[in-house]
N, CA, C and O of each residue as an XYZ file, in Angstrom:
716
protein
N      71.880    170.528    128.887
C      72.737    171.641    129.198
C      72.638    172.123    130.693
O      73.644    172.433    131.332
N      71.442    172.164    131.182
C      71.218    172.578    132.479
C      71.795    171.630    133.517
O      72.225    172.029    134.599
N      71.786    170.347    133.134
C      72.439    169.338    134.022
C      73.916    169.585    134.035
O      74.475    169.501    135.128
N      74.613    169.874    132.995
C      76.003    170.177    132.946
C      76.374    171.364    133.728
O      77.397    171.353    134.412
N      75.554    172.451    133.661
C      75.744    173.629    134.483
C      75.593    173.375    135.942
O      76.346    173.913    136.754
N      74.587    172.524    136.310
C      74.341    172.221    137.678
C      75.586    171.472    138.307
O      75.991    171.721    139.442
N      76.143    170.556    137.487
C      77.310    169.765    137.880
C      78.422    170.691    137.990
O      79.189    170.547    138.942
N      78.627    171.677    137.102
C      79.748    172.632    137.263
C      79.651    173.535    138.495
O      80.672    173.844    139.110
N      78.489    173.946    138.850
C      78.285    174.700    140.054
C      78.584    173.768    141.237
O      79.233    174.222    142.179
N      78.189    172.594    141.254
C      78.475    171.666    142.350
C      80.017    171.421    142.511
O      80.571    171.434    143.610
N      80.621    171.209    141.394
C      82.177    170.981    141.436
C      82.721    172.264    142.113
O      83.438    172.193    143.111
N      82.375    173.393    141.567
C      82.960    174.672    142.144
C      82.662    174.802    143.541
O      83.592    175.196    144.244
N      81.511    174.544    144.118
C      81.114    174.581    145.418
C      81.952    173.658    146.210
O      82.437    174.044    147.274
N      82.168    172.385    145.732
C      82.968    171.461    146.506
C      84.431    171.882    146.629
O      85.027    171.769    147.700
N      85.016    172.374    145.510
C      86.318    172.892    145.616
C      86.443    174.014    146.657
O      87.344    173.982    147.495
N      85.578    174.967    146.609
C      85.535    176.140    147.550
C      85.359    175.589    149.020
O      86.094    175.965    149.933
N      84.465    174.788    149.172
C      84.188    174.245    150.537
C      85.433    173.566    151.105
O      85.735    173.751    152.284
N      86.206    172.743    150.262
C      87.281    172.070    150.777
C      88.494    172.984    150.975
O      89.276    172.804    151.909
N      88.631    173.931    150.114
C      89.789    174.875    150.363
C      89.468    175.813    151.549
O      90.387    176.126    152.307
N      88.288    176.253    151.743
C      87.973    177.129    152.842
C      88.144    176.329    154.146
O      88.802    176.772    155.087
N      87.537    175.154    154.166
C      87.798    174.329    155.375
C      89.189    174.027    155.661
O      89.569    174.061    156.832
N      90.055    173.712    154.647
C      91.495    173.579    154.838
C      92.129    174.835    155.465
O      92.900    174.762    156.422
N      91.759    176.009    154.868
C      92.243    177.213    155.383
C      91.909    177.572    156.805
O      92.758    178.075    157.541
N      90.673    177.317    157.201
C      90.183    177.455    158.590
C      90.942    176.423    159.526
O      91.388    176.775    160.618
N      91.054    175.248    159.084
C      91.815    174.212    159.824
C      93.265    174.622    160.062
O      93.806    174.435    161.152
N      93.906    175.201    158.990
C      95.271    175.560    159.200
C      95.424    176.714    160.127
O      96.393    176.757    160.886
N      94.514    177.660    160.107
C      94.527    178.769    161.125
C      94.228    178.225    162.515
O      94.851    178.642    163.491
N      93.302    177.319    162.609
C      92.988    176.653    164.011
C      94.229    175.928    164.482
O      94.555    175.936    165.669
N      94.896    175.323    163.573
C      96.071    174.610    163.979
C      97.239    175.439    164.583
O      97.954    175.021    165.494
N      97.376    176.766    163.933
C      98.233    177.741    164.378
C      97.838    178.238    165.786
O      98.683    178.535    166.631
N      96.457    178.313    165.997
C      96.070    178.779    167.306
C      96.291    177.683    168.385
O      96.596    177.999    169.534
N      96.142    176.463    168.020
C      96.433    175.272    168.977
C      97.845    175.158    169.239
O      98.233    174.745    170.332
N      98.715    175.520    168.247
C     100.206    175.465    168.472
C     100.546    176.602    169.384
O     101.422    176.444    170.235
N      99.949    177.667    169.269
C     100.384    178.816    170.181
C      99.899    178.606    171.569
O     100.480    179.183    172.488
N      98.872    177.820    171.806
C      98.441    177.493    173.154
C      99.301    176.526    173.900
O      99.189    176.345    175.113
N     100.231    175.861    173.075
C     101.189    174.833    173.838
C     102.204    175.658    174.539
O     102.569    176.757    174.119
N     102.675    175.064    175.681
C     103.600    175.892    176.510
C     104.959    176.063    175.809
O     105.427    175.175    175.096
N     105.553    177.193    176.028
C     106.776    177.457    175.383
C     107.647    178.521    176.242
O     107.143    179.297    177.054
N     108.863    178.453    175.979
C     109.926    179.342    176.628
C     110.510    180.031    175.556
O     110.907    179.374    174.594
N     110.628    181.274    175.569
C     111.135    182.226    174.543
C     112.080    183.201    175.072
O     111.794    183.963    175.995
N     113.320    183.171    174.423
C     114.388    184.071    174.768
C     114.856    184.696    173.397
O     115.375    183.984    172.537
N     114.670    185.971    173.231
C     114.896    186.684    171.966
C     114.299    185.883    170.805
O     113.082    185.701    170.782
N     115.111    185.380    169.813
C     114.636    184.676    168.699
C     114.642    183.225    168.946
O     114.157    182.462    168.112
N     115.162    182.800    170.041
C     115.259    181.338    170.388
C     114.007    180.962    171.102
O     113.434    181.782    171.819
N     113.579    179.798    170.937
C     112.405    179.312    171.663
C     112.323    177.818    171.803
O     112.603    177.116    170.832
N     111.977    177.315    172.888
C     111.689    175.960    173.222
C     110.131    175.807    173.524
O     109.526    176.483    174.356
N     109.579    174.823    172.726
C     108.133    174.675    172.922
C     107.746    173.222    172.905
O     108.384    172.375    172.280
N     106.669    172.971    173.620
C     106.191    171.470    173.535
C     105.312    171.489    172.324
O     104.699    172.486    171.944
N     105.293    170.235    171.707
C     104.500    169.929    170.603
C     102.941    169.936    170.976
O     102.547    169.586    172.089
N     102.179    170.320    170.059
C     100.677    170.275    170.184
C     100.109    169.236    169.338
O     100.155    169.369    168.115
N      99.573    168.205    169.882
C      98.962    167.085    169.015
C      97.793    167.566    168.326
O      97.516    167.079    167.230
N      97.037    168.511    168.866
C      95.903    169.169    168.201
C      96.317    169.919    166.959
O      95.666    169.807    165.920
N      97.391    170.683    167.049
C      97.952    171.273    165.929
C      98.436    170.344    164.776
O      98.274    170.621    163.587
N      98.987    169.321    165.194
C      99.499    168.208    164.276
C      98.352    167.647    163.446
O      98.367    167.581    162.217
N      97.328    167.237    164.258
C      96.050    166.687    163.572
C      95.435    167.694    162.617
O      95.183    167.371    161.456
N      95.191    168.906    163.089
C      94.568    169.887    162.190
C      95.380    170.258    161.028
O      94.803    170.549    159.980
N      96.784    170.281    161.109
C      97.593    170.643    160.018
C      97.616    169.548    158.985
O      97.688    169.779    157.778
N      97.552    168.337    159.518
C      97.527    167.245    158.535
C      96.116    167.123    157.735
O      96.046    166.822    156.543
N      95.083    167.382    158.516
C      93.870    167.382    157.890
C      93.686    168.473    156.855
O      93.054    168.273    155.818
N      94.237    169.598    157.149
C      94.197    170.829    156.247
C      94.920    170.450    155.007
O      94.421    170.704    153.911
N      96.155    169.813    155.127
C      96.916    169.482    153.939
C      96.255    168.458    153.131
O      96.380    168.467    151.906
N      95.509    167.513    153.787
C      94.759    166.534    153.016
C      93.612    167.183    152.205
O      93.421    166.874    151.029
N      92.896    168.040    152.827
C      91.842    168.721    152.175
C      92.325    169.614    151.050
O      91.688    169.665    149.998
N      93.358    170.273    151.225
C      93.943    171.017    150.163
C      94.370    170.131    149.004
O      94.095    170.516    147.867
N      94.966    169.072    149.165
C      95.314    168.070    148.169
C      93.986    167.501    147.431
O      93.946    167.390    146.205
N      93.048    167.197    148.160
C      91.714    166.662    147.598
C      91.102    167.787    146.730
O      90.602    167.496    145.643
N      91.126    169.003    147.155
C      90.571    170.126    146.439
C      91.322    170.391    145.033
O      90.769    170.725    143.985
N      92.645    170.179    145.229
C      93.346    170.330    143.959
C      93.132    169.185    142.972
O      92.979    169.386    141.767
N      93.128    168.033    143.508
C      92.796    166.795    142.605
C      91.431    166.904    142.020
O      91.272    166.577    140.844
N      90.395    167.349    142.760
C      89.037    167.508    142.132
C      89.186    168.542    140.913
O      88.721    168.319    139.795
N      89.848    169.625    141.243
C      89.822    170.659    140.196
C      90.608    170.204    138.921
O      90.208    170.525    137.802
N      91.683    169.485    139.101
C      92.478    169.046    138.027
C      91.800    167.900    137.284
O      91.645    167.924    136.064
N      91.384    166.848    138.102
C      90.801    165.670    137.416
C      89.556    165.899    136.652
O      89.362    165.326    135.580
N      88.688    166.742    137.189
C      87.382    166.920    136.560
C      87.360    167.970    135.439
O      86.392    168.055    134.683
N      88.417    168.758    135.336
C      88.471    169.833    134.337
C      89.301    169.381    133.008
O      89.153    169.958    131.931
N      90.110    168.383    133.185
C      90.878    168.039    132.042
C      92.224    168.846    132.107
O      92.495    169.626    133.020
N      92.954    168.598    131.142
C      94.344    169.256    130.996
C      94.312    170.320    129.980
O      94.124    169.974    128.814
N      94.461    171.505    130.244
C      94.569    172.598    129.270
C      95.985    173.189    129.529
O      96.226    173.839    130.546
N      96.866    172.947    128.612
C      98.224    173.429    128.662
C      98.623    174.039    127.382
O      98.183    173.685    126.289
N      99.468    174.960    127.577
C     100.160    175.656    126.292
C     101.605    175.251    126.274
O     102.304    175.493    127.258
N     102.092    174.652    125.225
C     103.408    174.104    125.139
C     104.401    174.983    124.405
O     105.607    174.770    124.535
N     103.930    175.989    123.618
C     104.876    176.736    122.890
C     104.430    178.232    122.662
O     103.277    178.586    122.908
N     105.302    179.013    122.226
C     104.974    180.389    122.012
C     103.982    180.516    120.869
O     103.094    181.366    120.940
N     104.087    179.739    119.857
C     103.136    179.756    118.732
C     101.791    179.334    119.194
O     100.811    179.947    118.770
N     101.639    178.274    120.083
C     100.367    177.860    120.562
C      99.811    178.965    121.426
O      98.605    179.209    121.396
N     100.645    179.648    122.200
C     100.197    180.868    123.047
C      99.520    181.875    122.216
O      98.412    182.336    122.488
N     100.275    182.221    121.125
C      99.725    183.229    120.212
C      98.363    182.891    119.564
O      97.514    183.744    119.304
N      98.240    181.613    119.336
C      97.040    181.197    118.493
C      95.848    180.799    119.542
O      94.699    180.659    119.123
N      96.143    180.640    120.799
C      95.093    180.360    121.703
C      94.129    181.450    122.073
O      94.381    182.649    121.955
N      92.966    180.931    122.544
C      91.840    181.867    122.973
C      92.231    182.491    124.325
O      93.133    182.061    125.044
N      91.439    183.571    124.592
C      91.667    184.152    125.972
C      91.369    183.025    127.092
O      92.052    182.874    128.105
N      90.311    182.308    126.765
C      89.934    181.271    127.807
C      91.097    180.285    128.120
O      91.396    179.941    129.264
N      91.715    179.870    127.001
C      92.808    178.861    127.118
C      93.898    179.627    127.807
O      94.419    179.011    128.736
N      94.358    180.815    127.566
C      95.435    181.469    128.164
C      95.099    181.566    129.673
O      95.933    181.247    130.520
N      93.899    181.999    129.984
C      93.467    182.156    131.438
C      93.611    180.850    132.111
O      94.110    180.796    133.235
N      93.175    179.721    131.448
C      93.108    178.450    132.005
C      94.579    177.973    132.326
O      94.891    177.421    133.381
N      95.443    178.253    131.289
C      96.802    177.783    131.578
C      97.591    178.586    132.692
O      98.482    178.090    133.381
N      97.170    179.817    132.772
C      97.874    180.588    133.774
C      97.338    180.284    135.151
O      98.102    180.211    136.114
N      95.955    180.094    135.268
C      95.432    179.683    136.583
C      95.911    178.308    136.878
O      96.097    178.031    138.063
N      96.134    177.418    135.983
C      96.600    176.087    136.153
C      97.964    176.101    136.843
O      98.214    175.441    137.851
N      98.838    176.919    136.209
C     100.261    177.040    136.819
C     100.143    177.687    138.193
O     100.772    177.165    139.114
N      99.422    178.741    138.423
C      99.341    179.366    139.764
C      98.700    178.524    140.703
O      99.108    178.570    141.864
N      97.712    177.715    140.392
C      97.150    176.785    141.361
C      98.125    175.781    141.768
O      98.198    175.450    142.951
N      98.905    175.253    140.845
C      99.979    174.291    141.298
C     100.983    174.874    142.183
O     101.358    174.277    143.193
N     101.457    176.079    141.825
C     102.469    176.693    142.699
C     101.889    177.008    144.089
O     102.562    176.720    145.079
N     100.675    177.585    144.224
C     100.130    177.898    145.471
C      99.905    176.576    146.255
O     100.197    176.529    147.450
N      99.408    175.540    145.626
C      99.132    174.344    146.311
C     100.473    173.715    146.841
O     100.526    173.181    147.950
N     101.496    173.798    146.039
C     102.815    173.250    146.604
C     103.368    174.017    147.798
O     103.892    173.450    148.757
N     103.234    175.251    147.697
C     103.787    176.135    148.789
C     102.914    175.941    150.086
O     103.431    175.773    151.191
N     101.573    175.977    149.876
C     100.657    175.789    150.994
C     100.840    174.427    151.636
O     100.891    174.299    152.859
N     100.934    173.445    150.816
C     101.121    172.008    151.249
C     102.452    171.844    152.010
O     102.519    171.162    153.033
N     103.408    172.428    151.529
C     104.726    172.326    152.244
C     104.632    173.090    153.691
O     105.147    172.626    154.708
N     103.976    174.201    153.651
C     103.929    174.996    154.854
C     103.004    174.246    155.805
O     103.301    174.270    156.999
N     101.958    173.608    155.428
C     101.014    172.936    156.332
C     101.683    171.607    156.932
O     101.590    171.265    158.111
N     102.333    170.955    155.987
C     103.128    169.700    156.420
C     104.310    170.010    157.415
O     104.488    169.322    158.421
N     105.038    170.989    157.111
C     106.195    171.425    157.871
C     105.595    171.843    159.309
O     106.124    171.416    160.335
N     104.582    172.607    159.341
C     103.976    173.113    160.565
C     103.392    171.945    161.374
O     103.524    171.921    162.597
N     102.744    170.970    160.700
C     102.244    169.880    161.370
C     103.372    168.972    161.882
O     103.318    168.498    163.017
N     104.355    168.738    161.077
C     105.445    167.841    161.539
C     106.277    168.457    162.723
O     106.900    167.749    163.514
N     106.243    169.749    162.780
C     106.982    170.363    163.843
C     106.269    170.145    165.231
O     106.801    170.423    166.305
N     105.043    169.633    165.094
C     104.196    169.319    166.258
C     104.062    167.890    166.545
O     103.114    167.502    167.228
N     104.914    167.092    166.093
C     104.900    165.617    166.401
C     105.136    165.442    167.913
O     105.865    166.217    168.533
N     104.515    164.429    168.478
C     104.573    164.149    169.991
C     105.957    163.679    170.326
O     106.267    163.695    171.517
N     106.838    163.261    169.438
C     108.152    162.732    169.805
C     109.151    163.611    170.212
O     110.189    163.132    170.670
N     109.001    164.923    170.114
C     110.081    165.813    170.440
C     109.630    167.141    170.941
O     108.489    167.545    170.718
N     110.516    167.830    171.620
C     110.301    169.120    171.925
C     111.213    170.042    171.119
O     112.426    169.833    171.124
N     110.685    171.055    170.425
C     111.449    171.816    169.530
C     112.084    172.937    170.298
O     111.432    173.639    171.072
N     113.420    173.102    170.065
C     114.251    174.236    170.552
C     115.003    174.752    169.393
O     115.555    173.976    168.613
N     115.046    176.006    169.252
C     115.781    176.695    168.166
C     115.234    177.987    167.826
O     114.468    178.570    168.593
N     115.598    178.474    166.688
C     114.983    179.723    166.146
C     113.536    179.526    165.764
O     113.118    178.617    165.047
N     112.783    180.531    166.353
C     111.298    180.418    166.246
C     110.869    180.486    164.739
O     111.343    181.343    163.993
N     110.003    179.606    164.337
C     109.450    179.592    162.986
C     107.976    179.624    163.061
O     107.313    178.664    162.669
N     107.463    180.639    163.526
C     106.038    180.698    163.698
C     105.291    181.003    162.417
O     105.908    181.474    161.461
N     104.100    180.778    162.356
C     103.134    181.102    161.355
C     103.100    180.225    160.057
O     102.467    180.539    159.049
N     103.809    179.159    160.188
C     103.804    178.194    158.970
C     102.335    177.742    158.774
O     101.853    177.759    157.642
N     101.644    177.356    159.795
C     100.227    176.852    159.646
C      99.296    177.890    159.177
O      98.495    177.668    158.268
N      99.387    179.012    159.779
C      98.377    180.187    159.427
C      98.647    180.601    158.013
O      97.702    180.763    157.242
N      99.926    180.785    157.620
C     100.175    181.149    156.238
C      99.804    180.089    155.270
O      99.347    180.425    154.178
N      99.953    178.893    155.558
C      99.505    177.820    154.704
C      97.931    177.844    154.688
O      97.309    177.632    153.648
N      97.404    178.075    155.720
C      95.880    178.142    155.801
C      95.393    179.371    154.887
O      94.448    179.217    154.114
N      96.012    180.494    154.992
C      95.634    181.586    154.084
C      95.845    181.188    152.646
O      94.978    181.468    151.818
N      96.876    180.592    152.322
C      97.193    180.137    150.921
C      96.145    179.133    150.467
O      95.886    179.025    149.268
N      95.570    178.439    151.334
C      94.414    177.529    150.972
C      93.242    178.390    150.409
O      92.633    177.960    149.429
N      92.932    179.444    150.906
C      91.818    180.344    150.438
C      92.239    180.792    148.994
O      91.433    180.816    148.063
N      93.466    181.120    148.881
C      93.955    181.658    147.592
C      93.903    180.524    146.575
O      93.463    180.690    145.437
N      94.355    179.405    147.019
C      94.310    178.168    146.135
C      92.842    177.909    145.586
O      92.674    177.539    144.424
N      91.816    178.111    146.437
C      90.463    177.974    146.023
C      90.064    178.905    144.957
O      89.305    178.508    144.073
N      90.500    180.079    144.965
C      90.271    180.996    143.828
C      90.766    180.544    142.483
O      90.090    180.495    141.456
N      92.058    180.215    142.622
C      92.728    179.770    141.303
C      92.191    178.395    140.844
O      91.961    178.217    139.648
N      91.999    177.493    141.681
C      91.470    176.218    141.390
C      90.063    176.343    140.724
O      89.824    175.685    139.711
N      89.163    177.140    141.246
C      87.855    177.286    140.579
C      88.114    178.055    139.247
O      87.495    177.731    138.234
N      88.964    179.004    139.237
C      89.150    179.707    137.945
C      89.738    178.730    136.909
O      89.369    178.775    135.735
N      90.599    177.901    137.323
C      91.071    176.845    136.393
C      90.019    175.985    135.977
O      89.868    175.789    134.771
N      89.183    175.381    136.906
C      88.063    174.499    136.498
C      87.129    175.138    135.459
O      86.820    174.554    134.420
N      86.685    176.390    135.795
C      85.718    177.054    134.961
C      86.393    177.281    133.552
O      85.857    176.852    132.531
N      87.571    177.962    133.532
C      88.131    178.225    132.196
C      88.586    177.094    131.365
O      88.589    177.152    130.136
N      89.009    175.957    132.113
C      89.354    174.755    131.340
C      88.159    174.034    130.742
O      88.242    173.481    129.645
N      87.023    174.040    131.482
C      85.857    173.429    130.872
C      85.305    174.146    129.810
O      84.772    173.575    128.858
N      85.411    175.551    129.923
C      84.981    176.423    128.824
C      85.831    176.298    127.597
O      85.342    176.372    126.470
N      87.183    176.095    127.836
C      88.126    175.902    126.696
C      87.784    174.656    125.964
O      87.630    174.674    124.743
N      87.660    173.556    126.681
C      87.410    172.243    126.125
C      85.997    172.343    125.315
O      85.884    171.815    124.209
N      85.115    172.930    125.824
C      83.820    173.120    125.206
C      84.011    173.944    123.876
O      83.421    173.598    122.853
N      84.801    174.982    123.906
C      84.977    175.768    122.742
C      85.807    174.951    121.612
O      85.567    175.042    120.408
N      86.745    174.199    122.141
C      87.514    173.338    121.130
C      86.533    172.211    120.543
O      86.593    171.850    119.368
N      85.764    171.770    121.332
C      84.826    170.670    120.664
C      83.843    171.256    119.695
O      83.439    170.569    118.757
N      83.418    172.550    119.881
C      82.584    173.159    118.909
C      83.280    173.485    117.643
O      82.692    173.430    116.563
N      84.567    173.837    117.764
C      85.404    174.251    116.629
C      85.818    173.031    115.713
O      86.056    173.152    114.511
N      85.871    171.929    116.363
C      86.370    170.650    115.529
C      85.259    170.310    114.586
O      84.086    170.274    114.959
N      85.665    170.047    113.282
C      84.652    169.630    112.246
C      84.201    168.206    112.679
O      84.992    167.432    113.218
N      83.005    167.911    112.447
C      82.499    166.639    112.725
C      83.046    165.611    111.675
O      82.951    165.825    110.466
N      83.569    164.589    112.148
C      84.204    163.598    111.215
C      83.090    162.580    110.828
O      82.392    162.010    111.666
N      82.995    162.417    109.584
C      81.959    161.415    109.167
C      82.299    159.999    109.597
O      83.477    159.699    109.791
N      81.352    159.142    109.751
C      81.674    157.704    110.151
C      82.222    157.008    108.953
O      81.813    157.278    107.824
N      83.140    156.116    109.182
C      83.697    155.363    108.051
C      82.698    154.406    107.468
O      82.072    153.649    108.211
N      82.523    154.410    106.159
C      81.546    153.432    105.557
C      81.883    151.963    105.917
O      83.022    151.496    105.913
N      80.841    151.351    106.204
C      81.050    149.865    106.563
C      80.612    149.113    105.205
O      79.730    149.544    104.463
N      81.304    148.000    104.992
C      80.922    147.099    103.839
C      80.004    146.060    104.216
O      80.203    145.457    105.271
N      79.109    145.800    103.550
C      78.068    144.732    103.725
C      78.704    143.484    103.098
O      79.229    143.500    101.985
N      78.625    142.442    103.855
C      79.133    141.125    103.455
C      78.026    140.344    102.821
O      78.233    139.203    102.409
C-alpha cells in the first residue's frame, strides 16, 4: 500500500512539474515575442516573428499534452454516461467526472492558444494586421490551471477505481475437472 501511495505522489508531482514548466515556457514565449521588433498604429501592427517564441510555444504545447496524457493514461477512465448513473455514483466519481471534463476543456483551449501563438511566430512571414497579443501568456496561465484539474482527476479517478474494486464481490474461481 505504501508503494502505491508513493507512486501516486510521484505521478502527481510529474503532472504538476510538466504543467508548471509548460506555463512558464508559455509566458517566456510571450516575453520573447514582445522583444521582437514591431510597428504599431492603433489596433494594427506589423511585427517580425520571434524564433525563440516559436520554440518556447511549441515546447509548452508539447509539455501540456504530455501532462494531460500522463493524467489520463495512468488514472483510467471514470465517466458518467447517464442521469441515473450520476444519481447513483459516489462523490469521488462525480468529482472525477467533472475534473475530467474540465481538464479536457482547459487543455484544448490552452493547446490551441499555445499553438496559435507559436505559429504566428514562424520565420517564414512577417505578421501585419489586427494585434492579437497575449495568446502565449494566456495559454501559459491555463497550463497552471490544467495542472490543478489534471491532478484532481488523477487522485479522484484512482480513488474511485479503488472504491469500485472494494465493492465488487469476489467471484469464485470456476471449478476445474480432473481428467
